[in-house]
N, C-alpha and C positions, 0 to 999 in steps of 0.2 A: 390268754392271747393278748399281746401288747397292742395298745391303740396305735393306729397308723396316722392319726391326725392329732395335732397339739390341742390341748384344752384351751377354752376361751380365755382363761386368766393367764395363760402362758404366751398368748399372742402379743407381739409388740404393738404398742399403742401408736396413735398418730404422732408423727414427728413435727414438732413446732420449729420449723426451719426459719431462721432469721436471714433475710437477704443480705448479701455482702455489700457493703457500702463502697462506692467508688468516688471519692471526692475529686480525684484528678479529672474524671470525665466532666463533672460540673464546671470545673475551672476551665477546661478546654472549650466547652460549649460557650461559656461567657466570653472567652477571648475571641472565638470565631464570630460571635454576634457583634462584638465591638468593632472588629476589623471590617465586617460586612457593612455596618452602619457608617463607618468612616469612608469606605469606598463609595457608598451611595451618596454621601454628602459631597464628596469630591466630584462625582459625575454630575450632580445637579447644580452645584453652586460655584465650582471652580471656573473662572473665566477662560481658562485655557481650552476647555471643552466647548467649542462653539458649535452647538448641535445643528443650528440652521445652516451653517457652512458645510457641516458634514453631510447632511441630507442633500444639499445642493450638489456637492462634489460627487456623491454616489449616483446622481441622476444624469451626469454629463454623458453625452453620446460616446466620446472617445473612451471613457471609463467602462461603460457597458460593453462597448465593442471589444475592449481589451480583456474584459472578464470572459466573454464568450469565446473569443478566438485564442488569445494568448494564454489563457488559463485553462478553460474547460476543454477546448478542442486539442490543445497541445497535451494536456494530461491524458486524454483518451488515446490519442495516437501513440504517445510515448509508452503507455502501459500495454497497448495491444502489441506493439513491436517488441517491447521488453519481455512480455510474458511468452510470446511465441518463440523468440530467440532463446530465452532462458530455458524453456522446456527442451529445445533442441540441444542446448549445451549440457543440460543435466543428463540427457540420454547418452550424449557423447562421453561424459564423465564416467558413466556406468558401463560403457562399451568394453568388450574384451580387446578391442583394437588399441594398441598403445599409442598410435599416432593421434587418433581421435581424442583419447584421454589427455594427451599432452597439449593438443591445441585448445581444448576446452579449459584445462587448468591455466594455461598461459593467458587466455582471454579473461577469465575471472580474476586472476592475479593482477593483471594490468589495470582493468577498469575499476576494481575495488580499491586500488591504491591511489588513484587520482581523484581529488575532490571535484565535485561537479562544477563548481564555479571555475576552476582552472580548466577543466575539460571544455566547458562552453566558451571560455575565452580563446582557447586554441582553435576551437571549431570556427569561431567568428573570423579568425585570421587564416583559415585553411585555404582561402583563395590564393595565397602566396605559394602554395605547393604546385600550382598550375601556372607556368609562366605566361601562357596565352590567355589566362583567365577563363578558359573553357574546359569543361570535363568531357572528353570524348566518350561517346556511347558505342560500344562494340568490343572487339577483342583488343586488349592492351598491346601496344607496339605491333599492331597488325601490319602497318606499312613497312616496318623493318623486316618482318617475317616474309612478306611478299617480295620485297626487294632482294632478299637472300636467294630466292628462287628465280630472280631476274624478271619479276613481274611488277610493273608499275601500277599498283592498285592499293586500295586501303580497305580495311575490314571494319570501318566505322560507318555508322549511318546517321550520325547527328552529334550534337554537343549541347551541353547545359552550362549556363553561366554560373561559375563557382561562387561568385560573390552573392548573387541573388539566392542561390540554393542554401548556402550555409548561414545567411543572415535573415532568412525568412522563417515561416512557421514550420516548414518541413525540416529545415536545419535544426530548429529548436527541438522538435520532436525526435529527430535523429540523435542528437547529442544526449538528451535525457534517456532515450530508449536504449542506447548503447550502454550507458551506465547502469540502467535498471536491469538489463539482461544478466549482468554479472551477479546481482543479488538474487534475482528470480531463479537463476540456475541452481544456487545452493538451496533455496526454498523448495523448488521442485524435486531436487535430488533427495532431500530429507523426507519429502512425502512419498517418493517412490520406494525408498528403502524401508519405510515404515510398513509397507504391505508385505505380508509373509511370502517368502520365496516359493512356497508350495503353490501359491495361486498361479504363478507363471508356469511352474512345472505341470500343473494340472491342465492349464490352457494348451500348452504344447503337446501334452499327451492326447488331447482331443483333436489335434491336427492344426492348431493355429500356429502361425509363424511368430517370430519374436516381436515384430512390429504390431501384429494383430493382438497379441497378448498384452502388449503395452498399452495400446489405445483402447481396447475393449474391456480389459480386466483390471490392469494395474492402476492406470491413471484415474478412472472413476472412483476407485477406493482411496487413492491418495489425495483426492480433492478435500477430504475431511481435514487433512493436515496442511494442505497448501492454501486453502481459502483464508484462514485467519491472518497469517502474515502477509498474504497478498493484499488483503484489505488495508492493512497498516501501510504497506508500500504505496498503495494508491493514494492514501491520504498524505503521505510524505511527498509523493510526486506532485500532488496538487499544490502543496506549499512551496516546493522547490521551483515552481514556475516563476517565483519572484526573483530567481537568479538569472533569468533570461536577459536581464540588462547587460550581462557580460558579452552577449553576442555582437551588438545589442539589438534587441527586438523591441520596437516601439509599441506594437499592438499587444500590450500586456497590461494587466490590471495595476500592479504596483508601480510600474514605470509611469503610467499615466497619472496616477495619484501623486507620485513623487514630483512630477512636473508641475502639477497644480500647487503643491506645497511650496515649491521654489518660486513659482510665479506670483503667488499671493502672500507669501510669507506666513503661511498657516500650516506648519508641519503637523501639530498634534491633531487637529480636525481631519486632515487628509489621511494620516496614518490610522486614525480611528475608523474612518470610512473603509479602508482596506481590511482592518481587523473584522469589521462587521461582515464584509463579503466572505472572508475566510471562515468565520464562525458559522454562518448560515450554510455554506456549501459543505463544510466538514460534517456538520450535523446530519445532513442528508446522506452523505457517504457512510457515516457510521450506522445509520438506520439500515441502509442497503447491505452493509457488511453483516449486520446481525441477522438479517433475513437469509442471506446466503449461508451463513454458518448453521442456522437451524435446518436449512434444506439439505445440505450435504452431511449434517451430523445426525440425520434420522437413523435410528436403529443402533446408535452407539451410546449416546448419553442423553437422558431426557433434559428438556429445557427447564429453567427454574420454575416456570408456572406449572409444568407437568409434575415436577417433584413436589411442589406444595400441594397440588391436588391429590397426589398419591398418599402424602402424609395425612391429609384430611380424611381420605377414604379408608385409611388403615384402621381397622377395628380390632386387630389382634391384641389380646390382653393376656397377661400371665397372671394366673390365680394361684394363691397359696393353697396348699392342701387344707380342706375343710372350710374354705371361705364360702360365704353365702352368695348366691347369684340373685 
């Protein structure tokens, strides 16, 4: 009867593996270290970086007020409006109604084609669209409609100053939100179509309507795909608030620091102050984005820490026949 296991002298011995050398990596590390040292030397010894002026500029009340109102609040309002309208537009794009699909497509086509700076510039001058300077609140052309029936009445109950609306915080949030909705519509649509159609069919088989299946079944599962690009859009929106000078909006971080640089002839320290504000706030946003991704990604893919722990706990080994334990 033949032996089922190889003899000891026939077993392969230990492999004396020689690590592959990567001289290019060492060169790259040296180059990176040299560049980092040069950058640190510039930051510490270059007279253009007036750090005392930078810290003083960052602590100015108009700058802090602009960071809170024109940057943070406008970012939040614009993203809330953009996300809500974008989800509605994405549902319209997927609707069987051709009119809704056409309207949603026209909206995304228009606002994705116009740069945000141009859109904000037009919005800042939108008061010219209203000869009286006031935006009526009510049914458009209601007075003409009532006069057609011989009734001297109006269907408006108030008016809003167009110049104050479009050049203030609400106008800034409106302009950025209208642009963001076009991008969020495509992001939300990609998340919705990533969910298997059988989920919707199963929900409708249980008696749910189309809207109930969308809000209770499809959208919660689509969040895994929607959240990462939405986080990127939020960070991009936070930085795009620097474009609000096109309206123009004075209560904004970069606008205020640009005014300081012009007044004191200190452009580099003023712009460094703005850079520090953007770096700190973006870091916080990136941490929040990572937490949301982990929350909505549960059950789909383990986080890097969980994968490392799983590898450490993996004790499965493949033994050669006849090996000793």
